[in-house]
N, C-alpha and C positions, 0 to 999 in steps of 0.2 A: 446578526451572522455574516461569515464572509460572500460574497457577491462572488460571482463567474467573471465579469468583467475586470475587478479589483484581481484575481488570482491571477489570470492571465496578462493582465498590465504589468502586473508586478514581475512576471519571467519575459516579459518583450515578448509575448507570444501574440501572432493576430488570431483576431478572433472569426476559426469558421465553426461551420454549424456542429462537425462531427467534436470537435474538442469544448462545445459549449455543453452538448448531449453528456459527453462521457465524463466530463467534469461536474454536470448538475447531477449526475446519477451518481456520483462519490459522495459529494453531498449530503444526500437524501440517506445514506447508504451508513447504517452501525458497524458493518462487518468489512474484511477485505474481501476484492471481488475478484474474480477471474476471467481473464479473456472471454471463456466462454458463457458464462452469465452475463457479460455486457452485451453479447454478442445477440445472445436470445433474448435479452432486456429491449435492445436497441437495433429491434431487428430489419428496419433501413440501413443500417451500417454497414458497409463493406468490408468483408474480412484483416483485409491488408493494412485500409486506413484506418482502421481500428488498431491494430498489431502497431503500425505506428505512431501512433497519437500516444498510447502506452507507451511506448518508447522513449519519445519524446518528453511526455510529462514527469519520468523516470529519469531523464537526463540531466531535467533539467529545477527537476528537487520539489515538485509538484507531489509525486508520489514516490512511495518504497517498498521495496518486492516485500510482504509479508513472509514472513520464512515458519512455516507451519508442520515442518515434518511429513509432508505429502509428498506426492508428486505433481499436483495442481500449484502451477505458480499464481498467487495473488497477491494483488497491490492494495495500498490502504494510501490514504491521504497521508501529505507528511505535517506534521507540527506549525509549522511555520520558521524552522529554523537551518532549514535543508535548502543548498545550494547547487549549482550546475556543480555536478558529478561527485557531490559528497553529501553524505546523508547521514544526519543527523539522529542517526534510528539506534539507539543503545538501550531500547526498551523490549520487554518481552512480549510473546504473543501468544495470546489461546484459545487452543485449537477445540472445539466443540466435537465430542467423540458420539455424539449423537445426531446432532442435524448435519456435522462440516464444514458449520463457519468458522472463521476464524477473525478475534478480533487484537487490536493490540492496546496494551497494557502499559498505558505511556508513565503510569505511575513506580512501573515495577522496572528500576531499572537493572539491565546486566551487569553483573561484578567487575572488576578490574581484575585480570589473571598476572601472578607475576609469573610469568615466562622464563626458562633456563635462559643461560648466558646465550647469544647466537641469533635467537630466533627473534624474530617478527611479524606479532599479530596483523591479521589482514583485515579480519572479520571476526566478531563474534554471534553466537544467535542463543537467546534463550527460549526454547517452545515449554508451554505448560499445555499438560492434554487433561480433558476431566467434562465436565458436564457443564451445561454455563445455564445460568439461572431461569430462561424459555424452558429447557428441556427438564431440569428440576423437577419442574410443577407438576 
């Protein structure tokens, strides 16, 4: 398993206590996390510092926004191909209507769309809503 210190070193980020805590929590999580979830789990972390940490992680390519069609911004670890200000996150996200968790479906690739002449695609998102296997039981 990838270690926190390896990830921070790869992206040339200092090892601060908050970065270590946040990244460790992401590594343990199987689903995308919101700022609120992290704030609740890491009670000793200042709200603004947490926000800045998430922003830094997103900008460097450690995490990406997991678009799930809700009003809550959620983040998930990138697969390793993401770089500064460029995310290789062309996969679908699954949002469970029962438990409200969102997970990356790395193996489900968002299809390329042939746009009309003159149109330039900035991004595309695929959201699959349903019931996860935990809630289905």
